[in-house]
Backbone bond lengths (Angstrom), bond angles and torsions (degrees), N, CA, C in turn:
res aa  C-N    CA-C-N  psi(-1)  N-CA   C-N-CA  omega(-1)  CA-C   N-CA-C  phi
1 M - - - 1.432 - - 1.514 110.03 -
2 S 1.292 116.33 147.83 1.481 120.88 175.91 1.507 109.33 -135.81
3 L 1.331 114.85 169.36 1.440 120.22 -178.88 1.500 107.26 -96.97
4 F 1.353 115.36 139.03 1.441 124.80 173.65 1.527 107.37 -139.82
5 Q 1.289 116.75 119.74 1.501 121.17 -175.72 1.526 110.52 50.82
6 N 1.341 114.83 47.41 1.473 123.50 178.24 1.490 114.27 60.26
7 K 1.333 120.44 21.03 1.404 124.86 175.48 1.537 111.35 -124.26
8 Y 1.300 117.51 140.44 1.456 117.88 174.19 1.492 111.81 -71.03
9 R 1.293 115.77 143.81 1.449 118.03 178.25 1.519 108.11 -142.22
10 V 1.319 116.91 151.90 1.436 124.16 177.63 1.471 107.10 -80.58
11 E 1.323 119.06 134.51 1.399 124.27 178.32 1.497 110.29 -63.27
12 P 1.372 120.66 142.26 1.458 119.72 177.43 1.509 112.37 -64.57
13 A 1.319 113.78 148.49 1.473 119.57 -175.51 1.546 110.53 -95.17
14 H 1.308 116.20 17.68 1.485 120.38 179.43 1.513 109.58 -67.18
15 L 1.382 113.71 146.27 1.447 119.30 178.80 1.529 108.89 -67.49
16 K 1.344 115.58 132.46 1.434 121.48 177.02 1.531 108.26 -68.90
17 D 1.344 118.04 139.35 1.424 123.98 178.08 1.533 114.98 63.04
18 Y 1.331 117.41 15.25 1.477 119.04 174.09 1.522 108.07 -98.54
19 H 1.318 116.65 137.38 1.418 120.31 -178.93 1.571 109.73 -94.11
20 Y 1.281 113.80 111.81 1.470 121.15 -175.98 1.533 110.67 -79.65
21 S 1.345 117.72 25.02 1.437 124.43 170.44 1.519 108.54 -114.49
22 S 1.327 116.79 3.03 1.483 121.56 -175.25 1.494 111.23 -77.28
23 E 1.315 117.96 153.92 1.457 122.63 176.25 1.536 106.54 -60.38
24 G 1.296 111.40 141.89 1.480 119.22 176.34 1.529 111.46 152.38
25 E 1.304 113.88 -176.68 1.459 121.66 179.92 1.476 111.52 -114.02
26 Y 1.303 116.88 135.86 1.472 122.25 -171.34 1.576 107.16 -129.68
27 Y 1.292 114.81 132.52 1.433 121.23 174.09 1.506 108.06 -99.83
28 V 1.346 117.36 127.70 1.440 121.36 -178.71 1.523 111.65 -124.76
29 T 1.317 115.29 148.25 1.451 124.30 173.25 1.508 107.17 -127.56
30 I 1.320 116.23 131.01 1.474 119.32 -179.36 1.557 104.69 -130.51
31 C 1.342 115.50 128.79 1.476 119.87 -176.94 1.531 109.51 -109.52
32 T 1.358 112.19 154.45 1.484 117.36 173.88 1.460 108.72 -75.84
33 E 1.363 115.61 158.07 1.456 123.26 176.06 1.499 107.98 -57.98
34 N 1.318 115.60 130.91 1.500 123.36 178.06 1.528 112.57 55.64
35 K 1.349 116.37 24.25 1.483 123.99 178.28 1.548 111.21 50.25
36 R 1.395 113.46 40.23 1.451 118.30 175.23 1.524 110.69 -71.41
37 N 1.333 113.91 141.53 1.445 119.78 175.73 1.532 108.56 -80.12
38 L 1.293 116.72 104.58 1.485 120.86 -175.91 1.521 114.22 -117.07
39 F 1.329 119.47 -14.61 1.452 120.35 -165.35 1.525 116.50 -113.47
40 G 1.333 117.62 3.65 1.476 119.44 179.16 1.540 108.36 134.93
41 C 1.322 113.50 -153.82 1.462 118.85 179.86 1.524 111.76 -147.18
42 V 1.276 115.97 165.76 1.489 122.43 176.70 1.555 105.43 -99.46
43 E 1.303 115.22 123.34 1.457 121.62 175.30 1.507 109.02 -132.43
44 S 1.326 114.45 129.35 1.503 120.75 -179.53 1.531 111.09 51.80
45 K 1.341 114.39 43.35 1.454 122.94 173.82 1.535 112.16 65.76
46 Q 1.336 118.89 21.28 1.427 125.85 177.64 1.538 109.13 -126.20
47 M 1.301 117.60 141.57 1.460 121.44 178.68 1.545 106.96 -82.99
48 V 1.314 115.70 126.90 1.472 120.88 177.74 1.543 105.66 -110.70
49 L 1.281 118.26 107.36 1.469 123.79 -177.30 1.490 112.24 -77.24
50 N 1.297 117.22 136.79 1.470 121.58 170.63 1.529 106.14 -89.01
51 P 1.308 120.37 -179.80 1.510 121.10 179.29 1.522 114.67 -53.75
52 A 1.387 117.46 -40.47 1.478 119.34 -179.25 1.554 107.00 -68.00
53 G 1.276 120.13 -39.61 1.464 123.23 179.71 1.561 110.16 -65.15
54 T 1.314 117.01 -40.51 1.406 119.67 177.53 1.549 112.09 -64.52
55 A 1.317 116.39 -38.30 1.490 123.03 176.01 1.505 108.65 -62.21
56 V 1.345 119.11 -42.57 1.455 122.70 177.61 1.535 111.14 -58.98
57 A 1.315 115.62 -47.30 1.478 119.92 179.09 1.496 111.65 -60.70
58 E 1.348 115.98 -43.37 1.452 118.23 178.34 1.535 114.35 -66.27
59 C 1.336 116.57 -39.15 1.442 118.82 175.26 1.536 112.08 -61.77
60 W 1.312 113.62 -40.17 1.502 117.69 178.23 1.529 111.60 -61.30
61 T 1.335 116.43 -47.10 1.464 118.97 -178.29 1.525 112.18 -65.57
62 R 1.374 116.34 -27.43 1.452 119.60 178.94 1.537 115.32 -81.55
63 L 1.338 117.19 -1.27 1.458 119.31 172.68 1.508 112.48 -54.14
64 T 1.305 117.68 -34.35 1.461 122.04 -179.42 1.547 111.15 -63.00
65 E 1.297 117.29 -24.47 1.481 120.26 176.86 1.535 111.17 -74.43
66 D 1.353 117.90 -32.86 1.433 121.31 -177.56 1.511 110.83 -87.39
67 F 1.348 118.00 -25.31 1.475 122.94 -178.53 1.521 105.70 -129.19
68 K 1.295 115.03 98.49 1.497 122.13 -172.66 1.541 114.11 -67.52
69 N 1.284 118.34 -24.89 1.477 119.19 -177.11 1.524 115.22 -98.71
70 I 1.334 113.46 26.42 1.437 117.00 175.24 1.511 110.66 -123.20
71 S 1.300 117.08 163.91 1.419 124.14 169.61 1.491 107.04 -139.26
72 L 1.319 117.35 160.99 1.433 122.82 -174.19 1.549 110.37 -112.18
73 G 1.314 114.72 138.25 1.469 117.93 172.57 1.509 108.74 -96.59
74 D 1.298 118.50 -155.08 1.447 122.61 -177.74 1.530 111.39 -61.92
75 F 1.299 118.93 151.47 1.444 121.70 175.24 1.526 106.60 -152.17
76 V 1.325 112.61 163.64 1.477 120.12 176.55 1.478 108.11 -146.70
77 V 1.342 118.69 135.33 1.443 125.12 170.92 1.537 107.14 -99.07
78 M 1.303 117.05 122.02 1.432 122.99 179.82 1.556 111.20 -106.78
79 P 1.346 120.15 172.78 1.490 117.70 -177.70 1.578 112.82 -57.13
80 D 1.295 118.27 -33.51 1.495 118.80 -174.78 1.519 112.97 -131.81
81 H 1.294 119.42 15.97 1.418 122.50 178.84 1.530 111.58 -168.80
82 M 1.265 117.09 173.88 1.463 120.62 171.84 1.502 110.60 -144.42
83 H 1.322 114.76 152.67 1.496 122.31 173.22 1.473 108.97 -122.51
84 G 1.328 116.84 148.29 1.477 120.67 176.29 1.475 112.07 -164.40
85 I 1.328 115.06 163.10 1.430 124.33 177.98 1.526 109.96 -113.34
86 I 1.309 118.48 129.04 1.435 122.35 174.72 1.479 107.96 -117.57
87 R 1.331 116.53 129.97 1.460 122.83 174.91 1.503 109.27 -104.84
88 I 1.330 117.49 120.14 1.470 119.95 171.28 1.506 106.94 -90.53
89 N 1.285 117.57 113.58 1.491 123.84 -172.59 1.546 112.19 -83.73
90 K 1.291 114.82 -28.47 1.460 119.85 -177.41 1.524 104.92 -144.86
91 K 1.325 117.57 138.93 1.488 120.79 -177.86 1.523 108.36 -52.41
92 L 1.309 113.27 137.39 1.455 120.26 -173.33 1.517 109.70 -115.25
93 V 1.350 115.28 160.29 1.456 119.82 170.00 1.537 106.68 -76.88
94 K 1.290 119.13 -36.80 1.422 125.32 178.48 1.533 109.88 -79.91
95 T 1.349 117.44 154.98 1.446 119.11 -176.63 1.580 108.32 -112.31
96 L 1.282 112.97 172.10 1.508 119.35 176.41 1.496 109.61 -54.46
97 H 1.346 115.59 -40.09 1.468 119.95 -178.56 1.570 110.96 -64.86
98 D 1.326 115.85 -35.44 1.479 118.54 175.50 1.548 110.99 -62.69
99 M 1.349 114.32 -40.92 1.454 121.03 -177.82 1.519 108.81 -61.74
100 I 1.352 115.75 -48.61 1.469 119.09 -178.51 1.539 111.92 -64.65
101 R 1.293 115.93 -35.19 1.485 121.47 178.27 1.551 108.36 -62.97
102 V 1.297 116.83 -45.00 1.485 121.02 -179.93 1.540 108.91 -64.59
103 F 1.352 116.50 -43.86 1.466 121.34 -179.84 1.513 109.33 -59.82
104 K 1.387 117.54 -51.73 1.445 120.74 -178.11 1.507 112.30 -60.16
105 S 1.298 119.21 -40.08 1.411 123.81 -178.99 1.570 110.50 -64.21
106 K 1.309 114.79 -55.70 1.505 119.95 -179.81 1.498 113.65 -61.17
107 S 1.349 115.96 -43.61 1.475 118.31 -179.42 1.477 110.81 -72.07
108 G 1.327 118.33 -33.88 1.477 121.48 176.70 1.503 114.39 -62.22
109 I 1.367 114.77 -40.53 1.454 119.19 173.78 1.520 112.54 -60.92
110 Q 1.343 114.92 -44.03 1.520 118.59 177.50 1.468 112.88 -64.35
111 I 1.357 117.93 -44.67 1.443 123.59 -179.16 1.531 109.06 -57.53
112 N 1.316 115.61 -48.10 1.497 120.48 -177.59 1.499 112.10 -65.43
113 K 1.418 116.24 -37.23 1.436 119.75 -179.69 1.566 108.48 -66.05
114 I 1.311 116.31 -47.61 1.470 122.26 -178.23 1.557 111.76 -62.27
115 S 1.359 112.76 -43.71 1.515 119.59 -175.72 1.471 112.64 -82.60
116 G 1.338 120.27 -10.06 1.483 122.82 -175.85 1.513 110.90 65.07
117 T 1.347 116.66 37.93 1.463 121.55 179.40 1.506 112.36 -124.63
118 P 1.336 120.06 64.30 1.411 121.36 -178.89 1.510 112.48 -57.29
119 G 1.321 115.63 133.40 1.473 121.29 177.88 1.538 114.24 86.31
120 L 1.318 116.86 -5.10 1.461 118.08 176.11 1.520 110.32 -69.64
121 K 1.269 118.71 139.45 1.464 123.54 178.66 1.520 107.71 -93.14
122 P 1.301 119.44 99.67 1.466 122.79 -173.97 1.572 112.13 -74.37
123 W 1.334 114.75 -35.43 1.432 118.01 -174.33 1.564 111.10 -104.40
124 Q 1.349 113.87 144.68 1.483 116.30 173.06 1.511 106.90 -73.49
125 S 1.337 113.80 161.25 1.485 117.19 178.56 1.540 108.58 -73.48
126 G 1.288 117.06 151.01 1.447 120.73 178.88 1.553 110.11 77.77
127 F 1.345 114.19 175.59 1.437 121.98 175.49 1.550 105.74 -162.36
128 Y 1.293 114.82 166.02 1.463 122.10 176.93 1.514 108.64 -95.50
129 D 1.275 118.77 137.59 1.461 122.87 173.55 1.509 110.76 -137.25
130 R 1.304 113.67 153.35 1.458 119.63 177.52 1.535 106.09 -144.96
131 I 1.288 118.79 134.08 1.439 125.63 176.07 1.535 105.59 -77.92
132 I 1.345 118.71 123.29 1.410 119.67 -179.15 1.483 108.10 -85.74
133 R 1.368 117.15 123.78 1.448 122.22 -171.54 1.576 109.05 -110.90
134 G 1.237 120.01 84.43 1.420 122.55 173.99 1.510 114.43 102.46
135 E 1.353 114.58 166.12 1.449 124.10 -174.30 1.559 112.47 -64.22
136 I 1.324 117.19 -37.30 1.463 120.31 -178.27 1.521 108.93 -67.85
137 E 1.295 116.89 -43.99 1.502 118.17 178.86 1.481 109.87 -65.28
138 Y 1.359 118.11 -39.59 1.414 123.02 178.90 1.551 109.76 -56.06
139 F 1.322 113.95 -46.17 1.501 120.26 179.54 1.529 108.84 -59.34
140 F 1.303 119.50 -46.62 1.446 119.80 -174.69 1.563 110.70 -70.05
141 V 1.339 117.78 -36.72 1.461 121.29 175.90 1.472 109.94 -62.68
142 T 1.357 118.07 -46.64 1.460 120.64 178.12 1.510 112.59 -62.37
143 E 1.293 117.00 -39.67 1.455 122.39 175.43 1.507 110.05 -57.70
144 Y 1.338 114.73 -45.11 1.476 118.11 -177.51 1.536 111.24 -66.31
145 I 1.338 116.76 -42.65 1.454 121.52 178.30 1.518 111.88 -59.95
146 L 1.315 115.51 -50.81 1.456 119.21 -174.55 1.526 113.56 -71.16
147 N 1.331 117.15 -25.28 1.493 120.91 177.17 1.524 111.08 -95.08
148 N 1.290 120.74 4.56 1.483 121.67 -178.70 1.486 114.45 -56.25
149 P 1.367 119.37 -42.42 1.481 118.18 179.44 1.586 110.95 -60.65
150 I 1.274 117.58 -36.77 1.456 122.25 -179.44 1.550 107.29 -66.06
151 V 1.320 114.44 -49.75 1.475 121.26 -179.38 1.498 109.93 -61.27
152 Y 1.317 118.34 -39.56 1.449 121.04 -178.74 1.536 111.68 -65.95
153 E 1.336 113.61 -41.59 1.477 117.66 -179.44 1.532 112.31 -69.75
154 L 1.280 116.49 -29.45 1.437 120.57 -179.16 1.555 110.38 -75.41
155 G 1.322 115.96 -23.79 1.496 119.76 175.21 1.491 111.82 67.04
156 K 1.316 117.03 -129.34 1.455 123.25 -175.49 1.529 113.07 -59.59
157 E 1.290 116.22 -30.38 1.474 118.14 177.56 1.548 111.74 -63.92
158 A 1.308 115.20 -26.63 1.443 121.67 -176.92 1.542 110.67 -74.91
159 K 1.257 118.07 -14.07 1.482 121.22 178.19 1.543 111.02 -53.46
160 E 1.334 114.72 -40.50 1.454 118.78 178.37 1.537 111.49 -62.07
161 W 1.329 116.38 -41.57 1.459 122.34 179.18 1.513 109.69 -60.23
162 Y 1.345 114.04 -47.31 1.467 119.70 -177.88 1.541 110.45 -62.45
163 E 1.328 115.49 -42.81 1.504 119.88 179.25 1.555 108.05 -61.81
164 L 1.324 117.38 -39.28 1.498 119.53 178.47 1.530 109.07 -61.92
165 F 1.356 114.52 -44.94 1.481 119.53 178.86 1.529 111.36 -55.64
166 E 1.393 113.82 -47.68 1.452 116.69 -179.49 1.540 112.22 -65.86
167 E 1.301 115.96 -36.62 1.506 120.37 178.16 1.511 110.97 -64.00
168 R 1.339 116.92 -42.79 1.485 120.09 177.73 1.548 111.31 -62.33
169 N 1.349 114.17 -45.15 1.499 116.01 177.59 1.517 112.29 -63.21
170 S 1.340 118.51 -37.01 1.419 121.66 177.70 1.523 110.35 -61.69
171 L 1.313 117.31 -49.24 1.484 122.62 178.39 1.519 109.87 -57.10
172 N 1.385 114.11 -48.13 1.463 118.53 -178.55 1.492 113.51 -58.31
173 N 1.386 116.03 -41.21 1.481 118.95 -179.94 1.562 109.92 -66.63
174 K 1.309 116.69 -35.55 1.487 119.60 179.09 1.518 110.18 -63.16
175 V 1.354 115.00 -41.23 1.470 119.17 178.69 1.536 110.24 -67.92
176 D 1.287 117.68 -43.93 1.489 120.68 179.84 1.528 111.49 -63.30
177 N 1.334 116.25 -35.92 1.501 118.23 -177.08 1.527 113.23 -86.24
178 A 1.329 116.17 -2.25 1.510 119.16 -177.96 1.505 109.88 -80.11
């Protein structure tokens, strides 16, 4: 941990010397500031988006308009976060971080307009990313994204499912790196 603006912060988990403008598939998670429920609720294991959640989903799908050499995989908007897959199809001048910055900016403007909260910071700073390495990992990431409303509704019981997801990914990475 280091200090930034007199606050402790966790160091980013980004790969050192990796160019996040490279072709490939990236799994990202973006959380709301203070994990506030802003985008709807989970009912009967399905995500029900409110207008702010719908705006977030629309802003996410429009990323391909701002960044022509990308495509999007599965994604889900949850009450207090979102998960998605971004494919960079051709090396870009812009990076994954630039894409997320544009997404947060545009969606933040829409969220504040819909919610009548000008100037509110809807997203926490930073985001989680993971480079997807191979078809098996892609399958598990997609499975996690699509099942996230179920996991969210189950709450603490879902911890076991998440641990299984991480264990599968860990085993997959060991096989890929062998």
